[in-house]
N, C-alpha and C positions, 0 to 999 in steps of 0.2 A: 467633853468635847470638845475638838481640838475646832481653830475660826476657820480654817479650810475646808473637815467637812461640815460645817455647816455651812458655806458657804454654796458649796457640791450637793446638800440638800436644796437649799433653795433656789438653785437654778435649776435643777429636777423638778421643783414642784409649781414653779415659776414664781418666786417669793422675794428673789431680790431686786434691792429695790434701784439696782446702779443698771448696767442695760437691758431696757426691757426686750424679748425676744423679740426678732426680727422675722418675718414669713421669706419664706421662699419655697419658689419653685426647682422642681423637676427637670431638668431637658432634656431631651437629645439633640443633640449637636454633630450635625453633618455640615459635609461642604458642599457649596452648589456653588457655578459660575465663580469662582474664586474667592469664595465667602463660607463665610460661618455663618454658619444658620442652625437656630432653637426650637422645638415645637415638644410642646410640652407633652411631658411623657405618655399623661393619659388619655391623648388621642391614640396614640400608636399601640397596636394591639402586635402587631411581628418586626423580625427584620428576615428580607433574604434573599440570597444572590440572583443578579437575574441570569432569566433561563437563557438557552444560545436563540430559545425564541419566542417571540412575543407574536403574540397571533392581530395584526391588523384586522377594522374595525372600518369599514365602506361608511364613507362618508361623515364621519367620526371630523368635529376639530381637529386640527393639525398635532396639539399639544397632547391628545390621546394617541399615546404611540398603540393604543393595541390594548389585549386583555390576556389574563393569564388563568390556569387553571391549579389554585393553593389547596389540597387536599378535598376535590368536589364543587370547590366555591370558585366562580367565575368573578376575575378583581380586574378592575381595568388599571391600565398602567398609565399616570399621568409625568408629562414631561412640565416640571417646574419654570427649568430655562428656556421653552417655545413658551410657552403661557407670558412671561415676562419677558416676549421677545429681542430672547436671547437666542442662538446657536444653539438648534439641537445636540442634547446631550452625547457624545459615544462612550455608551459601553466601556468597562475597563472590568481588570482584573477586582478594582475597590469598588466599583461602583455596587448599590446597593436599593433594596424595592420596599420601601417605609410601606408595612404594610398598615393604613389607616382609620379610621372608624368616626364618623362625624355627624350625628343624631339618623343611627343603623344605616347608616351608608357604605360601607367599607369600599376604598380606592387604595388602590399604591403610588408608590409618588420615589422618582430616579431619583436618586443622589449621585454627585460622585463619590464620595465616600465615608462610612459613620465613622466617628469621633470618640463620644463617649459616652457618658448618660451623668449631668453633675447638675449641682444646686445651684442654685443663684438667689442671692439674695433681692429682695425687692428694689434697697437702695441705692444697689446698681445700675438695674432698669431703666432709662429714658424712655418715655414715652415716644409713640409712633414720628422720634426724628430722623428726619432721611442723611444727616450728615453721613453717615458710616455704615449705608446701606449698599453704598457704592453702584453694581450691575441688578438690582434689585426697585424692584417697582415700590416704591413709596405709601403705593394700596392695599399691597399686599404687606405690612408690616405692622404688626403690633408694636413695637417697641426694639427696644438695643443695650442689652445688656453689656455696660465697659470694667468687664475684669479686674483682678487688683496686676493681673501678669501683662498688661497692654491689648489684650486681644479684645475686638468686637464680636457680641453673636447677637445676627441679629435673626428678629423671635419673627416666624412667620403668621400667617393669619391665614390658614387654609383653608378656610369655608372661605373667607373673601375673595382666594388666589380662587377655582377652581369655580366657584357660584355654585357651591354647593345648597344656601340655603331659599339661593334665588330658584332649582332643581325641586325643594321641597314642595316650597309653596305653588311651583309648575304643578308640581307630579297631588297636592290635594284642590 
């Protein structure tokens, strides 16, 4: 066996004494209020087009755009931009609803455009640094990924953004 083949086997089995395998997160990257944002794909159930009509909910907070019927399930649609104090997001042909689930609660998040699903090494992520968050409130940021190509991806904490944990506590 030559040296290259041996190194390949050692990397696959984790026995290479060179660089240790680094943990990587898989993110859904999307546009929101002029920033690249990321969300752990494990929270994402699906991505759907914005329907022509979202049914308003009386007396709901302003950031709740309404509800949609997704194959028999009523899903609330939340506008991150409004929740973060920005202007209401105007739906375009690129806009999507990212259907997420946290602690058995399903909800849709209106985003300007979905860009990609990508792995991001932990070494590229700086925790809760607001310097690259731009128009996104730092209360809702878990970190910022500084990519090799110069892009910054703001990692969002949807549970904190929409007070999901408080809703769960109030329901018990």
